[in-house]
N, C-alpha and C positions, 0 to 999 in steps of 0.2 A: 322759295323757302316759305314765304308767308302764305299759309294755307290753313287746312283743318287743324294742324297742330296748334294754331293760335285761336281759331274761331270756334272749335268744337271741344278740343281736349282739355282746356282749363277746368271745366266742370268735373269731368271724370277724374282728372289728376287731383283736384282739390278734395274729392271724396276720399282719396287714399292718403294724402299728406297734410291736409289742412292748409292754412296760410303759408306754411313752409314750402308749398308748391312753387313759390317764387324762386326759392333756392334750387329746386329741381330743374327749373328751366335754365337758370344760370349755370348749374353744374353740367347739364347736358351740352350747353354751349362750350364750356371749358373742355369737356371730354372729346368734343369733335375737333378741337384745335390741332392735336397731333396728326389726325387723319387729314385735315386740311393742308397742313404743312407737307406731309408725306405726298399727298396727291399733287400739290403744287410742284414739287421737285420732279416727280415721275412724269407729270404731264409736260413739263418743259424739256425733259430729256427725250420723251417719246410721244409727241403730239400726234396721236392716231385715233381714228374712230373706234369707239368702244371703251376708250379711257381705262377705267378700272379693270375691266376684263383683260385688256391688252397688257396692263402692268402685271397683273397676277399671273397670266399665262406665260409671259416672257421671263418672269422671275422664278416661278415655282414649277412650271411645266404644264402640259396639256391637261392632265387629270384634275389638278387643283384649278387650273384656268377654266375648265368646263364648269366646275362648281361656282367659281367666281362670276363667270359670264351669266349663267342662269340666275344666280342670286341677284346680280345687278339688274338684269332685265325684269325679273319678277318683282323685286322690291320697288322699282320705279313704277311698274305697271300697277302694283297694289296701291302705292301712294297716290297715283293719279286717279285710280278708281275710287279710292277713299275720298279724294277731293270732289269727284263728280257726285258721289252719294251725298256728300255734305251739301252740295248745291240744292238737293231736294229738301233737306231739313230747313234751309233758310228760305227756300221758295215758299214754304208754308207760312212764314211770317208775313210775306207780301200777299199771298193768295191762300188763305187758310183752308180752302176747299180742295186742295191738291191731294190726290190719292197716292198711295205707295207705288202703284203701277205707273201712274202718270209721271211720278218722280223718276222712276227708272227709265221710262221712255225718253224723258227730257235728257237724262244723262247720256243715254245711248246716242241721241241726236247730236249732242255736243261733241261726243267722241268722233262722230262722222265728220262734223264740221272741222274739228282740229286736224283730222287726218288729211283733209283737203288742203288746209293751210300749210301743213308740214310738207306735203308733196310739192307745193309751189316753191319751197326753198326756205333755208334757215334765215335769210335776210328778211323775208316777209314776216316770219315768225318773230324775229327780234323786234321789229317795229311795232307789231301787235302787242308784244309783251311790254315794251317800254311805256306805251300809252296807258295800259291797264295798271301797271305797277305804280306809276307816278300818281294816278288818281287814288289808288288804294292807300298809299302811304299818306297822302294828304288827309284822307278821311280818318285814319288812325291817329294822326297827330292832333287833329281837331278833337277826337274822342278823349285823348289823354289830357289835353289842355283844358277842356270844359269839365271833364269828369273829376279832375283832381280837387276842384273846389267843393265837391260833395262827398268826399271820402270820409268815412267814419273810423277813427283810429281803433275803437273798441273791437272792430271786426277782425283785427289781427291777433286777438288774444283768445285762447292760448295759441302761440305761434306754431308749435309742432305737437299737436295733441296725440298723434299716433307714434311718436318717437322719431329719432333722426335716421334710423335704418330705413324707414319708409320713404324718406326723402331721396335716398340713393336708388331705391327700387323704382320710385316714380320717375326719376331721371331717365331710366331705361324706357319707360312708357312714352315719355315726351321726346325721346331721342329722335323720333321720326320727324319732329318739327324742324330739325336742322339737316334733314336728309338731302334737301335740294342744294345745299351749299356747294358741294363739290361736283355736281352733275355736269357742269360745264366741261369737265374733262372728257366726257363722252363725245363731245363735238369739237375737241381741240384741233382736229385735223382741218376744221373749217374756220378756225379763228386766226385772224391776222396778228402777227407778232405775239405768239403764244407765250414766249418767255417773259413778256411784260404784262400782257393783258390778263392772262389766267390767274397768276398770283395776286395781281392788283385787284381784280374783280372779286376774288374770294375774300381777301382781307377786308375790303370795303363792305361786302355783303355781311360778313360775320359781325363786324363792328356795329353796323347800322341796325341789323336785325336783333342783336343782343339787347341793344338799348330799347328798341321798339317792343320786343317781347316782354322785357322786364317792366317797362312802364305800363303797358296795356294790362298785364296780369296783376300788377300792383294795384292799379286803379279799379279793376274789376272786383278784386277781393274786397276792397274798401267800400264798394257800392252795394254789394248784395249780402244778404244774410247767408249763413253757412248752408241752411236747408235749401234755399233757392239755388245757390251756386252748385251744390253737390248733385242736384237732380236735373240740371239744365244741360241740354246739348247745343244751346245757342247762347252761351254765357255773355259774350261781348254785346250782342244785340239786347239781351235782357238788362245788362248794365246801362246801356245807352238810354233805355226806356225809363230808367229811374230819374233822370234829370232832363231828358228831351222828349219824353212821352212816346207816342206811337211813331212820330216822325223820326226820332232817333233810332228806334228799333228797325225801321225800314231802311234808313241810310246805312246803318251798319250791316244790315242783311245784304244790301247792294254791294258794300265793300267786300263782304265774305264771298259773294258770287264772283266778284272780280278776282279775288284771291284763288278761288277754286278753278276758274277759267285759266289763269296763268299757270297754275301748277299742272293741270291736266295737259295743257298745250305743250309745256316744256317737257313733261313726262313722255309724251309721244315722241317729241324731237330727240331726246337723249336715249330712251330705251330702244328705239329703232336702230340706233348706231351700235348698240351692243349686239343686236342680232346680225347686223351687217358684218361687224368685225369677226364674230364667231363663224360666219359663213365663209369669209375670206380665209380663215385658218382651217377650213374643212371640218369644223366641229358640227356645223349645221349644213343643210343642203345648199347647193350652189345658187339656186334661184333667189335666195334671200340676200345675196350681195349685188343683185342687179341694180343699176343706177339709171334713173330716167334720163333719156338723152336731152330732153328740153330743159328740165329743171335741175339736173345734176343731183338729185336726191334719191335715196334708196327706197323707192316706192313700194316694192314688195315687202320689205322689212317693216315699213310704216303700216301697211295694211294688216300684216300679221299681228303686230303689236296692238293695234286698235281692236282687232277681233278678240284678242286675249282679254283686253280691258273690258270689253262688252260682256264677256262671259263672267268675269269677276263681279261686275256691277249687278248682273242678274241673279247670281247664285250664292254669293258669300255674305255672311252677316257682318254688321258694322264692327262689333268688338273683336271678332276673330281677325278681321281685316287689319285693324290697328295693331294688334299684338304681333301678328305675323310680319307685317311691314317693318315694325321696329326691330324685331329679332333678326330678320334678314339684313337690315341696315347695319346693325351692330356687328354681325358676322362679316359683312363686307368690309367694314372699317378695320376689323381685326386683321383680315387678310391683306389689306393695303399696307398696314404698318409692317407686317412681316415682309411684304414685297420690297419696301424701302430698305430694310435691313439686308435682305438678300442681294439687292442690286449694289448697295454700297460695298458689302463684303466680297462680292464677286471680283471687284477691282478690274472690270472690263474697261480697256482703254477708251473705247468708243462710247462709253456711258458718260455723256457730257451735259448734265442739266444746266439750264441758264439760271435757275433758282435753286439754291441748296438749303435744305431744311436745317434750321439751327438746332443746337443742343442735342445733336446725335451722339450716342444712341439712347441716351437716358430716358427722355420723355416718351420715346416710341416703344421702348421695352416696357415701361410702366403702363402705357396705353394698351398694349397687348394683354397684359394681366387684368387690367380693369375691364376691358371689353369682355373678356372671358367670364369674369364675375357677373357682369351685367346680364349676359345671356342666361346664366343660371338663376338670376333673380326674376326672370320674366314669367316663370311658372311652367307647369307641366305641359299644357297644350302647345305653347310656342316651341318648347324644347322638342317635343315629339314631331311637330311640323318641320322644325329645322333639321332634325335627324333624317326624317323621311325625304326631305328636299335634297340633302347632301347625298343620300343613298341613290335617289332617282337620277341626280346629275352624274354621279359616278357610273351608274349602270348605262346611261346614254353614251358616255365616253367609251366604255369598253365594248359596247355593241356597235356603235356607229363610227366614233372618231379615232379609235386606237390604230386601226390599220391605215388611216389616211394621213397621219401626222408623223413627221420625221425631224422635228426641231429639238434642239437641246436648250434647256433653260439656264438662266444665270445660276440657279442652285447647283448645277453640275460644276460650275467654276469654283463655287465655295467648297464643295466636297473635294475637288481637285487640289485646292490649296491646303485643305486639312490633311489629305492623305498622301500628297506629293505623287499622285499617279496621273498619267495622261488620260483624261476621260472625255474631253470636250473637242468639238469641231469648231469651224469658223463661222457657222451660220448666224448666230446671234450678234457677235461683234460686227459682222459685215452689214447686217440689217440695221443696227443702230447707227453705223457710219452713214448708210444711205439716208436714214431719217434725218440726220444732222445736215446733210447736203440739201435735202428738201426743205427742212425747217429754216435754214439760214439763206435759202435761195442762192446756193453756191452753184455756179456754172463751171464745170470741169474745164481746165485748160490742158495744154500738152504735158505740162509737168505732172498733173494728176494722172493722166492716162498712162504716162510712162511709169510712174511709181506703182500703179496697180499691178504691173507685170514684171517690174524690175527684180533682178536677183538681190537678195539681202543676206549678208553674212552675220552670223551670231557666234562669236568665238569666245573661249574662256580666257585665254591669255594667262600670264603676261606674255607679250610677243615682242621679239626684236624687230626693228623696222625692216631689216633685210628679209626675215622670214614672212613678215606681214605682206610685203610687196610681192613675194612669190605666190602667196595664196590669192591675193587680189588679182594679179595678172592672169592667173589660170582661169579665174571666174570670168573676168572681162573678155578674155580670149574667146571663150565659147559664145559669149553674147554678141561680140563685135566681129567675129571671124578674122581676128588679127593675131599674129604670132605672139605668144605669151611673153617671150624674151624681149621683144620690141617694146611691149607695154611696160615691163619691169624696168628696163633700162631708162625709159623716159621718166618713170616715177622716181627712180633714184637720182637722176640728173636734176629733175625739178626740185626735189627736196634739198639737194646740195647747193642749188643757186640761192634759195631763200626758203625759210620755214613756211609751211602751209598751215601751221597751227594758228587758228584765228582767235582762240580764247581758251579759257581754262577747260582742259579735257576735250577740246573740239578741234578737228582738223579737216580741211577740205583740199586734198591734193587734186590738181587738175592738169591734164596734159592734152596736147594737140597731136592728132594722128594724120597720116597721109591718106589720101583718097577723098571720097565724097559720100555725103548722106549717111554718116555713121555717128551715132551719139549714144552714150550709155551712162547711167548713174548707178553707182554701187554703194548703198548705205551699209555701214559696218558697225556692229556693237562689239566692243571688247570688254568683258566684265573685269578682267585683270589689268587691262590697259595695254596700249602699244607704246613702246619706247621710241619716240621720234628723235629725241636728243636729250642732252643733259639738262637743258632748260625745261623740257617737256617729257618727263619720264612716264606719265600716266595719261594717255589720250584714250578716252572711252567711246567717243563718238566720231566717226569718220565718214565723210561723203566723198567718194572718189568719182570725178567727172572725167570722161574721155570722149573726145569727138573730133571730127575733121574740121578744117578751116571754114567750110561753107556753113557750118552750124554755129558760127561765132556768136550770132545774136541770141540764139537759144541758150548757148553756153552761159552768157551773161545773165539771162533771165533765170536760169536754173541756180546760178550762184546767189542771185538776189533772193529767190524763193527760199533756199536753204538757210541763208543768213537770217531771214525774218523768222523762220520756224524755230531755229535753235536758240534765238534770243528771247523767246517767250519764257516767263518766270518759271513755269512748272515743267518745261520740256525735259530737263535733265532727269528729274524724278520719274517722269512717265517713261522715258527711254530705258532707264535702268530697271524699272519695275516690270516692264513688259515680259510676258511669260513665253512668248513665241515669236517667230519671224513674222507671222501675220499681225500680231499686236504691234510689233515695231512698224509695220507698214501703215497701220491705222494711226499711230502717233504722228507719222509724217503727213498722211493725207488729211488729218483733222487739225493740223497746225494752222494757226492764224497767219494769213499773209494776203497780199494783194495779188489777185489773179489776172492774167493776161489772156483774154478770150477773143 
């Protein structure tokens, strides 16, 4: 996060908003909060490479996902290239004789170095980042602590010389300063314990960087005259020179170089995962999803991302780079908030985030409107670039990706709910279920394998118990190759001996059959209820177990598994809300229980 948005942008932003630019930074941090919460929820539900692209594609479909994927990839690459160009500006403070060409060649060289570091693996990248970021924060804290004593209060007057509307517009300009906050989602597939570490890391990052940005910008405004600050592309170093002389300017230039190195390095790490994820989904060519056998990293995607950044460094101007990066970032955050709304409203049973975004849907609906306004405040050139970018992404999808993709998005589930028409297949719920198994390191046991193929009855009811047993015995007869009347007689006899209702609206009838190596589980949902007895007139959840004596041990394990699943607090609501037999299956498979592997 700490990059050119802090070391270069304050001067440009000050020229537009005056001392009130401090509020622009704070406002940008507040505006990014809904997106951070939305991404935290989506990342803990779907920890997959590509992060934002994956969320957008699975929620709104491949056409919008293509736009989101390219937006994420390009915005990250632009931000990283922006950082590397910034390195040249600060290199001149240390070596004034550096030419523009030399600056670009140094940036290109750094790109190639970071490419190699990223190919070696995310673990090495993380260690490299940690060392640089700790040094960077230490220097900035020193700058604030020493510089506060030299602040001139008169430099904050007038506080908003260009009006408060410019403060809002400038917040859009400095929005890119917070762009790195949620990029960890792009590598969530490679993060241990994503449900804990991703939200925790983002919360800590936002809190610490908000304080650091506010303090550094406040001190810098108080150290420099308005003319100096407005025209400077190295405002923090210039501020340090006012009380520490040439040494202070050099130290802060070194800090800036550290910041740019970390941003560019992380940009290659995360942007390459967008490319890999899009390739996995057949939106980009298959070669881009290749993973290096030795280092387990997407080396082709990393090389392509680095090459694109080098082109940006060599041919794009600084101001257009900043505005384009900020506009794309705002567009991406807008799409992420829409994704959260779609995933929540789809009510897919296998959408199970470990972190749930608070205050839904209010702050996310407001964020969508505010992001839309911010985009229109960015000016004509970024708007044209944004429109051209969306058109180009859409054209790529229709020319290349449309014939290769057969997935249904969560949006179809929302439309299905609104129209009461059967529109969706089972691909997305099953994919989310498999993600949860991988995320939670769940190893399938025999109960899981059996439930994946078990017959499931979904009846309207109300049903008399005698009619219910007839329907159940016919279903089990086909599954077990046992006469239906034999099964029905045993069910009636078992219920006459003692009730199999184990709780409110839940029953587990279980019978022993003759023979060997036969066992079946039949889950049943009765919306109107099954009339088991006068004491239990409305049983909505039934698990019928039937097996031979040699399956006694598994019989007991299956009973235990079902008991654990149905006792979970939200089980009844999920069971009754499920839209289909397959969703009922997902409710069972994703139920929390102890597995016997």
